[in-house]
C-alpha positions as YAML, in Angstrom:
chain: A
units: angstrom
residues:
- id: 1
  name: MET
  ca: [3.70, 21.81, 81.27]
- id: 2
  name: ASN
  ca: [5.03, 19.50, 78.71]
- id: 3
  name: ASP
  ca: [8.56, 19.52, 79.76]
- id: 4
  name: PRO
  ca: [9.21, 16.41, 82.55]
- id: 5
  name: ALA
  ca: [12.66, 17.84, 83.68]
- id: 6
  name: LEU
  ca: [11.08, 21.49, 84.03]
- id: 7
  name: GLU
  ca: [7.93, 19.40, 85.75]
- id: 8
  name: LYS
  ca: [10.31, 17.57, 87.94]
- id: 9
  name: LYS
  ca: [12.18, 20.85, 89.18]
- id: 10
  name: TYR
  ca: [9.09, 22.89, 90.05]
- id: 11
  name: HIS
  ca: [7.86, 19.51, 92.21]
- id: 12
  name: SER
  ca: [11.00, 19.56, 93.73]
- id: 13
  name: LYS
  ca: [10.74, 23.09, 94.76]
- id: 14
  name: LEU
  ca: [7.30, 22.97, 95.33]
- id: 15
  name: ASN
  ca: [7.86, 20.26, 98.25]
- id: 16
  name: GLY
  ca: [10.71, 22.93, 99.67]
- id: 17
  name: ASP
  ca: [8.02, 25.35, 99.92]
- id: 18
  name: THR
  ca: [5.81, 22.84, 101.57]
- id: 19
  name: VAL
  ca: [8.61, 22.14, 104.19]
- id: 20
  name: LEU
  ca: [8.84, 25.79, 104.67]
- id: 21
  name: VAL
  ca: [5.08, 26.58, 105.48]
- id: 22
  name: LEU
  ca: [5.20, 23.78, 107.88]
- id: 23
  name: GLY
  ca: [8.01, 24.66, 109.35]
- id: 24
  name: MET
  ca: [6.07, 28.31, 109.84]
- id: 25
  name: LEU
  ca: [3.24, 26.43, 111.47]
- id: 26
  name: ALA
  ca: [5.41, 24.55, 113.73]
- id: 27
  name: LEU
  ca: [7.12, 27.60, 114.84]
- id: 28
  name: LEU
  ca: [3.83, 29.58, 115.22]
- id: 29
  name: VAL
  ca: [2.39, 26.54, 117.41]
- id: 30
  name: SER
  ca: [5.24, 26.04, 119.52]
- id: 31
  name: VAL
  ca: [5.61, 30.05, 120.53]
- id: 32
  name: GLU
  ca: [1.89, 30.17, 121.35]
- id: 33
  name: GLY
  ca: [2.28, 26.88, 123.58]
- id: 34
  name: PHE
  ca: [5.23, 28.63, 125.45]
- id: 35
  name: VAL
  ca: [3.20, 32.00, 126.12]
- id: 36
  name: LEU
  ca: [-0.02, 30.03, 126.82]
- id: 37
  name: TYR
  ca: [2.26, 28.00, 129.36]
- id: 38
  name: LYS
  ca: [3.94, 30.97, 130.94]
- id: 39
  name: ILE
  ca: [0.44, 32.39, 131.43]
- id: 40
  name: LEU
  ca: [-0.84, 29.60, 132.80]
- id: 41
  name: SER
  ca: [1.89, 29.28, 135.14]
- id: 42
  name: GLU
  ca: [2.04, 32.54, 136.29]
- id: 43
  name: THR
  ca: [-1.73, 32.70, 136.73]
- id: 44
  name: TRP
  ca: [-3.13, 29.03, 137.71]
- id: 45
  name: GLU
  ca: [-5.08, 29.93, 140.70]
- id: 46
  name: ILE
  ca: [-7.28, 32.25, 138.81]
- id: 47
  name: ALA
  ca: [-7.01, 30.53, 135.42]
- id: 48
  name: GLY
  ca: [-7.68, 27.03, 136.67]
- id: 49
  name: ASN
  ca: [-11.00, 27.54, 137.03]
- id: 50
  name: PHE
  ca: [-11.43, 28.14, 133.15]
- id: 51
  name: PHE
  ca: [-8.83, 26.57, 131.72]
- id: 52
  name: TYR
  ca: [-11.16, 25.01, 129.16]
- id: 53
  name: LEU
  ca: [-11.36, 28.56, 127.71]
- id: 54
  name: TYR
  ca: [-7.85, 28.51, 127.04]
- id: 55
  name: VAL
  ca: [-7.79, 25.25, 125.54]
- id: 56
  name: ILE
  ca: [-10.86, 26.22, 123.17]
- id: 57
  name: PHE
  ca: [-9.19, 29.57, 122.23]
- id: 58
  name: VAL
  ca: [-5.68, 28.24, 121.12]
- id: 59
  name: GLY
  ca: [-7.55, 25.12, 119.46]
- id: 60
  name: LEU
  ca: [-9.49, 27.56, 117.58]
- id: 61
  name: LEU
  ca: [-5.69, 29.39, 116.59]
- id: 62
  name: ILE
  ca: [-4.44, 26.64, 115.63]
- id: 63
  name: ALA
  ca: [-7.01, 25.50, 113.43]
- id: 64
  name: ILE
  ca: [-7.43, 28.69, 111.81]
- id: 65
  name: GLU
  ca: [-3.45, 28.89, 111.07]
- id: 66
  name: THR
  ca: [-3.70, 25.73, 109.77]
- id: 67
  name: ILE
  ca: [-6.19, 26.40, 107.25]
- id: 68
  name: GLY
  ca: [-4.38, 29.51, 106.48]
- id: 69
  name: CYS
  ca: [-0.65, 27.48, 105.87]
- id: 70
  name: LEU
  ca: [-3.01, 24.83, 103.80]
- id: 71
  name: SER
  ca: [-4.56, 27.95, 101.62]
- id: 72
  name: VAL
  ca: [-1.11, 29.06, 101.15]
- id: 73
  name: ARG
  ca: [0.42, 26.24, 99.96]
- id: 74
  name: ASN
  ca: [-2.56, 25.41, 97.57]
- id: 75
  name: SER
  ca: [-2.15, 29.05, 95.91]
- id: 76
  name: ILE
  ca: [1.59, 28.20, 95.39]
- id: 77
  name: LYS
  ca: [0.84, 24.60, 94.01]
- id: 78
  name: LYS
  ca: [-2.08, 26.35, 91.36]
- id: 79
  name: HIS
  ca: [-0.17, 29.14, 90.29]
- id: 80
  name: MET
  ca: [3.21, 27.60, 90.12]
- id: 81
  name: PHE
  ca: [3.41, 27.14, 86.29]
- id: 82
  name: GLU
  ca: [1.49, 30.20, 85.74]
- id: 83
  name: PHE
  ca: [4.01, 32.91, 87.11]
- id: 84
  name: ARG
  ca: [7.10, 30.88, 86.55]
- id: 85
  name: TYR
  ca: [7.43, 30.98, 90.20]
- id: 86
  name: TYR
  ca: [10.49, 28.82, 90.53]
- id: 87
  name: ASP
  ca: [12.33, 29.99, 87.51]
...
């Protein structure tokens, strides 16, 4: 892009999209945390013996979601000038 005003507009819109992607990630993690809490609170006598498996599973789930959200942001950043995404 050669127009500084348009470039500034695009980058501010990209920041807005970044906030949306991070909000989506925070919502996913909070809902998963709530579900995990409810499951563990109801079945602690049984699940307490292999709690580490829950931690590993949730850790992998959060890592995969984070990678996915970052790749969405990078894709938007890469193509925002090509497709006139913010016009």
